[in-house]
N, CA and C atoms as an extended XYZ file, in Angstrom:
156
Properties=species:S:1:pos:R:3:atomname:S:1:resname:S:1:resid:I:1 pbc="F F F"
N       -18.750       -8.522      -81.467 N   MET     1
C       -19.993       -9.013      -80.917 CA  MET     1
C       -19.827       -9.176      -79.410 C   MET     1
N       -20.743       -8.583      -78.657 N   LEU     2
C       -20.682       -8.623      -77.197 CA  LEU     2
C       -21.855       -9.424      -76.664 C   LEU     2
N       -21.574      -10.393      -75.809 N   GLN     3
C       -22.607      -11.204      -75.168 CA  GLN     3
C       -22.384      -11.177      -73.673 C   GLN     3
N       -23.465      -11.177      -72.930 N   SER     4
C       -23.373      -11.224      -71.468 CA  SER     4
C       -23.937      -12.543      -70.968 C   SER     4
N       -23.263      -13.090      -69.959 N   VAL     5
C       -23.673      -14.348      -69.359 CA  VAL     5
C       -23.543      -14.205      -67.853 C   VAL     5
N       -24.509      -14.708      -67.112 N   VAL     6
C       -24.442      -14.707      -65.654 CA  VAL     6
C       -24.071      -16.113      -65.210 C   VAL     6
N       -23.078      -16.220      -64.332 N   ILE     7
C       -22.649      -17.523      -63.840 CA  ILE     7
C       -22.552      -17.491      -62.327 C   ILE     7
N       -22.663      -18.642      -61.718 N   ASP     8
C       -22.452      -18.798      -60.283 CA  ASP     8
C       -21.140      -19.545      -60.085 C   ASP     8
N       -20.257      -18.970      -59.296 N   ILE     9
C       -18.961      -19.592      -59.014 CA  ILE     9
C       -19.157      -20.606      -57.888 C   ILE     9
N       -18.883      -21.849      -58.170 N   ILE    10
C       -19.033      -22.918      -57.183 CA  ILE    10
C       -17.698      -23.258      -56.548 C   ILE    10
N       -16.628      -23.093      -57.296 N   ASN    11
C       -15.301      -23.481      -56.843 CA  ASN    11
C       -14.338      -22.332      -57.122 C   ASN    11
N       -13.450      -22.070      -56.184 N   GLN    12
C       -12.469      -20.990      -56.335 CA  GLN    12
C       -11.569      -21.192      -57.554 C   GLN    12
N       -11.366      -22.444      -57.976 N   LYS    13
C       -10.545      -22.713      -59.150 CA  LYS    13
C       -11.188      -22.115      -60.397 C   LYS    13
N       -12.503      -22.121      -60.434 N   ALA    14
C       -13.220      -21.535      -61.573 CA  ALA    14
C       -12.983      -20.028      -61.627 C   ALA    14
N       -12.962      -19.382      -60.477 N   LEU    15
C       -12.701      -17.946      -60.433 CA  LEU    15
C       -11.302      -17.644      -60.942 C   LEU    15
N       -10.336      -18.452      -60.562 N   LYS    16
C        -8.957      -18.282      -61.036 CA  LYS    16
C        -8.894      -18.429      -62.557 C   LYS    16
N        -9.611      -19.403      -63.102 N   LEU    17
C        -9.636      -19.585      -64.555 CA  LEU    17
C       -10.230      -18.367      -65.257 C   LEU    17
N       -11.294      -17.828      -64.687 N   LEU    18
C       -11.915      -16.634      -65.275 CA  LEU    18
C       -10.959      -15.437      -65.226 C   LEU    18
N       -10.237      -15.307      -64.128 N   GLN    19
C        -9.269      -14.217      -64.012 CA  GLN    19
C        -8.152      -14.373      -65.041 C   GLN    19
N        -7.725      -15.608      -65.277 N   ASP    20
C        -6.700      -15.856      -66.292 CA  ASP    20
C        -7.212      -15.493      -67.689 C   ASP    20
N        -8.458      -15.828      -67.976 N   LEU    21
C        -9.050      -15.460      -69.272 CA  LEU    21
C        -9.153      -13.943      -69.414 C   LEU    21
N        -9.408      -13.271      -68.309 N   GLU    22
C        -9.472      -11.807      -68.345 CA  GLU    22
C        -8.087      -11.218      -68.627 C   GLU    22
N        -7.058      -11.796      -68.036 N   LEU    23
C        -5.688      -11.332      -68.291 CA  LEU    23
C        -5.309      -11.495      -69.766 C   LEU    23
N        -5.825      -12.532      -70.391 N   LEU    24
C        -5.567      -12.759      -71.814 CA  LEU    24
C        -6.459      -11.889      -72.704 C   LEU    24
N        -7.293      -11.061      -72.063 N   GLN    25
C        -8.229      -10.167      -72.750 CA  GLN    25
C        -9.208      -10.929      -73.638 C   GLN    25
N        -9.624      -12.099      -73.139 N   LEU    26
C       -10.628      -12.889      -73.834 CA  LEU    26
C       -12.023      -12.608      -73.278 C   LEU    26
N       -12.082      -12.257      -72.000 N   ILE    27
C       -13.348      -11.920      -71.368 CA  ILE    27
C       -13.140      -10.719      -70.449 C   ILE    27
N       -14.251      -10.144      -69.974 N   ARG    28
C       -14.196       -9.074      -68.975 CA  ARG    28
C       -15.095       -9.513      -67.830 C   ARG    28
N       -14.555       -9.513      -66.636 N   VAL    29
C       -15.304       -9.918      -65.457 CA  VAL    29
C       -15.824       -8.659      -64.772 C   VAL    29
N       -17.140       -8.624      -64.551 N   ARG    30
C       -17.758       -7.489      -63.865 CA  ARG    30
C       -18.520       -8.005      -62.670 C   ARG    30
N       -18.374       -7.340      -61.566 N   LYS    31
C       -19.145       -7.687      -60.378 CA  LYS    31
C       -20.344       -6.749      -60.337 C   LYS    31
N       -21.515       -7.307      -60.074 N   GLU    32
C       -22.729       -6.510      -60.002 CA  GLU    32
C       -23.294       -6.564      -58.602 C   GLU    32
N       -24.075       -5.539      -58.269 N   LYS    33
C       -24.733       -5.505      -56.970 CA  LYS    33
C       -25.644       -6.708      -56.811 C   LYS    33
N       -25.726       -7.175      -55.619 N   ALA    34
C       -26.676       -8.250      -55.330 CA  ALA    34
C       -28.092       -7.703      -55.448 C   ALA    34
N       -28.992       -8.500      -55.938 N   GLN    35
C       -30.381       -8.076      -56.137 CA  GLN    35
C       -31.011       -7.649      -54.812 C   GLN    35
N       -30.645       -8.295      -53.703 N   ASP    36
C       -31.213       -7.949      -52.402 CA  ASP    36
C       -30.854       -6.528      -52.003 C   ASP    36
N       -29.646       -6.093      -52.304 N   ALA    37
C       -29.223       -4.748      -51.965 CA  ALA    37
C       -30.059       -3.720      -52.724 C   ALA    37
N       -30.376       -3.979      -53.963 N   VAL    38
C       -31.194       -3.074      -54.763 CA  VAL    38
C       -32.587       -2.983      -54.163 C   VAL    38
N       -33.157       -4.104      -53.771 N   LEU    39
C       -34.478       -4.125      -53.162 CA  LEU    39
C       -34.482       -3.346      -51.858 C   LEU    39
N       -33.469       -3.523      -51.044 N   THR    40
C       -33.369       -2.820      -49.777 CA  THR    40
C       -33.284       -1.317      -50.003 C   THR    40
N       -32.516       -0.876      -50.989 N   ASP    41
C       -32.405        0.545      -51.297 CA  ASP    41
C       -33.754        1.115      -51.699 C   ASP    41
N       -34.514        0.375      -52.481 N   TRP    42
C       -35.821        0.818      -52.934 CA  TRP    42
C       -36.773        0.962      -51.751 C   TRP    42
N       -36.742        0.002      -50.853 N   ILE    43
C       -37.606        0.047      -49.669 CA  ILE    43
C       -37.236        1.246      -48.805 C   ILE    43
N       -35.953        1.462      -48.577 N   ALA    44
C       -35.513        2.588      -47.747 CA  ALA    44
C       -35.904        3.917      -48.370 C   ALA    44
N       -35.846        4.008      -49.684 N   LYS    45
C       -36.149        5.249      -50.385 CA  LYS    45
C       -37.620        5.642      -50.218 C   LYS    45
N       -38.524        4.665      -50.292 N   TYR    46
C       -39.941        4.964      -50.277 CA  TYR    46
C       -40.657        4.650      -48.960 C   TYR    46
N       -39.917        4.221      -47.944 N   LYS    47
C       -40.514        3.870      -46.660 CA  LYS    47
C       -41.199        5.092      -46.064 C   LYS    47
N       -42.460        4.940      -45.730 N   GLY    48
C       -43.210        6.020      -45.117 CA  GLY    48
C       -43.787        7.015      -46.097 C   GLY    48
N       -43.550        6.842      -47.387 N   ALA    49
C       -44.025        7.785      -48.389 CA  ALA    49
C       -45.505        7.612      -48.681 C   ALA    49
N       -46.030        6.403      -48.468 N   MET    50
C       -47.441        6.126      -48.770 CA  MET    50
C       -48.137        5.632      -47.510 C   MET    50
N       -49.361        6.017      -47.359 N   THR    51
C       -50.130        5.534      -46.221 CA  THR    51
C       -50.948        4.319      -46.667 C   THR    51
N       -51.417        3.566      -45.675 N   LYS    52
C       -52.229        2.397      -46.004 CA  LYS    52
C       -53.532        2.863      -46.565 C   LYS    52
């Protein structure tokens, strides 16, 4: 069974704990693109494509 959870790291100690859990193969840590970067890419892609 696979579940995904999004968390915000507040303290570096929490990141170390997550890395330790990953080493024990209990979890997998994935870094995802920031939402702002995706929005910026979309704007750059379509900028100037439509007129007012």
